[in-house]
Each structure stands twice: as C-alpha cells, then as structure tokens.
N, C-alpha and C positions, 0 to 999 in steps of 0.2 A: 504494500500500500504506500502511496506517495503522500508526503506531508509538505505543506507550506508552513514553515515555522518562523516565529519571531521570538527573540529572547529579551525579557525586560529585567533589568537589575537595579539594585540600589534601594529597594523597599526595606526600610529598617536595617539597612546594611547587611542583610542576611538572606535575601530572597532571590532566587533564580527561577523565574516563571517562564515556561514555554507554552506558547499558544499554537496549537496544531489545528489546521483546517482540513477536514475530511468528512465523508458522508456517513449517514446512518447513526447508529447508537454506539456510544463508547462507555465501557465499564472498566474501570481500573481500580487498583488498590487504594487510590487516593480520592478520586472524584468520579461521580456518576452524573452524566449529562444525557438527557433524552430529548428527542425530537428537534435536533439542531444539526447544522453543518459545522459548528465551531465548538471546540473543546478547550478547557483549561486544565493543564496537568501541573500539579504541584511537584516540583522537583527538589525543593529544599525547604528551609524553615520559613514560616509565616505566622502571623498572629491571627488566631481563629476568628475573633470577633470583628475584625475589619478586613479580612482577606478578600471577600467577595467585592466589597465596595472599592478596595484598592485596585483590584484587577480591572474592573469595569472602567474606573476612572483613568487608569494608566494606559490602557490599550487604545481607547478612543475608537474601538472597532464596533460599528453598528450591529454586526452579526452576533456580538456577545451581549446577550440581554440577561437581566437578573432572573427572569422567570425560567431561564433554561438551566439554572443551577439548582437541581432538586435535592442534592445530597452532598455533603462535604465531610470527608473523614480523613484524618491524618494517620499515616502508618508509621511515621518516624517516632520512636519512643522518646528521643531527645527533645523533639518539639513539644510533646505532651508534658514532659518533665519541666521544660521551661515555662510553659503556660501555668502549670501547677505552682511553680515557684513564684511566678509573678502574682498569681492570685493570693498565695499565702502572705506575700509581702504587703499587699494591699490590706488584707484583713488584720495583720499584725499591727500595721501602722495606724489603722482606724481605731483598734482597741487600745493601743498605747496612748493615743491622744485622749480617748475617753477616760482611761484610768488616771492620767495626769490631771485633767480638769476635774475629775471626780474627787480628787484629794482636797479640793477647795470647797466642796459641798458639805452641808450638814445633813446627815441622814437621820430620819425619824421613823421608828417602827410603824408599819401600816400605811405609810405614805410613799407615793411615787416621787422620783426626783429626775432631773435631767440625766443623771448617770443611769438610773434604772431603765428609763425609757430608751436610752441609747444602747444599753446592754441587750435588752429584749429585742430591739431592732436588728442588732448584729446577729444574734442567734437565729432569728427568723429568716434573715437574708442568707446567711452563710452556713447554717446548720452545724454539723460536726467539725467543719474547718474552724469555725469560731470557737467552739469548745476546746479544740486542740490548742489554739493560741491562748485562750484564757487559762488552760491548765499550765502552760509554760509560765505565764505571769505569776500564778499563785504558788505552784509547787516550788519554783526556783526563787520565790520571794522577791520578785522584781517590782512589786507594787506595795503600797502601805498596807498594813494589816487591816485598817479600818475599811479601805476600799475593797480589799479581798473578801472580807467578811460580808460586806454588803452585796458583792457579786454572788457569793455562794448562796446567800439568802434568796436572791431573785432567781438563781438557777433552779431552785426548788419550786418556784411558783410559775415559771414559764410553761405555757401550754404549747409544746412543740414535740411531736411524737418522734420525728427523725432523730433528734439528739438525746432522747430520753435516757438510753442506756449509758451513754457517755457522761451525761450530767450526773446520773446516779453514781457511776464509778468515781467521778471527781469528788462528789460530796463524801462518799465513803472514805476515799483516800485522804481527804482534808481533815478527818477526825484525828489524824496523827501529825498534823502540822505543828511546828514548834510554837507558833504564836497562839496564845489563848483566844485572841480575838478571832482569828481564822477558824479555830475549832468551834467557837461559839456560832459563827456563821454557818458552818457545816451542820451543826445540830439543828439550827432553825430550818435550813434548806431541806434536810431529811424529814423534819416534821411536816413541812408543806408537801413534799413529794409523797410521803405516807406509803412507802413501799416496804413490805416485810423483808425484802431481800437484804435490807441493811441491818437486820437484827444481829447477825453474827458479828458484824463490824462494830456495832455499838457495844456489844458485850465485851469485846476485846478492848475497846477504847475505855470503857468504864474501869476495867482492871488497871489500866495504866494512868488514868487521869488523876493528877495530884491536887487540882483545884476543886474544892468541895462543891461550890456552886455549879460548876460545869458538870461535875459528876452527877449531881442531882438532876440537872436538865437532861442529861443523857438517859438517866433512868426513866424520866417521864416520857421521853420519846420512845424508848424501848417498850414501855408498857403500852403505849398507843399503838405501836406496830404489831405487838403480839395480839392485841384485840382484833387487828385486821387480818391476821394470818389464819 
C-alpha cells in the first residue's frame, strides 16, 4: 500500500506525528479511525488531553476532521507513566496548597470550613489518587497535626464509594501516628465511617494508647462498632 506522509515535530518537544493518507479503514495499536481517507498515527509521546486538538490545528488538513477520530489509545507505557506522573503532581500541588492555607483556619467540630470543602472536592474529583497524596502528607508528617486531624475527621464523613477502602485503611493506620492530635482525628473519622472492620485496629490501639482521654474515646468507638457488627 502506498502512503503520502507528512511529519510534524516540535509539539511539546517530544512528539513525532505522521499523517498517512490512504483509503478504507485503519486499525492500529495506537489509533482507530473509521470512514475516512486520512489517518493519524501516533509514533511517539503526546499529551492525551490535547492531542486531538493539536493534531487538527497543526496539520491544517481539511481531510482530518475531529469526528473521524473515534478512539484514541496509547500503547507506549512510558507515555502513560508520564501522564500519571503529571496528574499526581497536579493533585499533590493542589492538596499542598490546601493544607498550607488550612493551617491558618480555625476548625470547629460540626462545622464546615474552606479547608473541609476543598478536601471533599479533591477526593470527589481525584478519588484514590487524592487519598494517596493525603496519606503521604499525614503518614510522613508533612503537615501540622491540627490540619491532619481535621483531614482525617472529614475523610470519615465523605460520601465517596470509590475511595472508601483507602480512606478506611488510612484512618486505621493513623491510630498509630505519633501525634495525639492525629490519633484523635483518626478516632473521630472511624466513628463517622462506622465500619466494624476497624474493631481489631482499635483494640490494638487501645492497648498501646498512653493518653487516658484518647483511650476512653477509642473504647467508645469500639463499643459503637461492635453494636454494628
């Protein structure tokens, strides 16, 4: 089969796009295009969320129309890895800003705050990726204990099924954090989540807890969860 090809370079300093003109339908590992005489084949790295627009704008070829691109899939693992890293950086940066500004807020039990609304929004937008970043901030003590405690409390209240197991794990894990404030937030979060799965973790934490008030709070939540089991 003969091809008339044009190569475009310079997109994000990493893209080499070949445009091949031929007939009928093309199905490749990278792109599927139907009912057209023009095809776009991805031969190296490109950013998924702007790739189609960039190709159409750069080629200025009237035969390449947006409605001909019915499916786009990248086969290069390195490209997907880079996209994941870029996404993780965005989430981490957004949460870092939220935690920094949250340090200046006054938190009151039972009331929302700019911090809590921002945290809930991040979890709803990014799901487990957000919880992974939050885990990093809390477990490695990169944020103040007060803000970490408030975050844990709200992680127990959020209604988000996709991140449920990850949030439960983080709350259980945080019962053993060095900061008493963080442990207190974990206790509150588990009381809101109300999942008997945490019973064993609470029993272990009660044995190790040296602060009487926290130990009593743990016992109350433990009794609550046992009633649910």
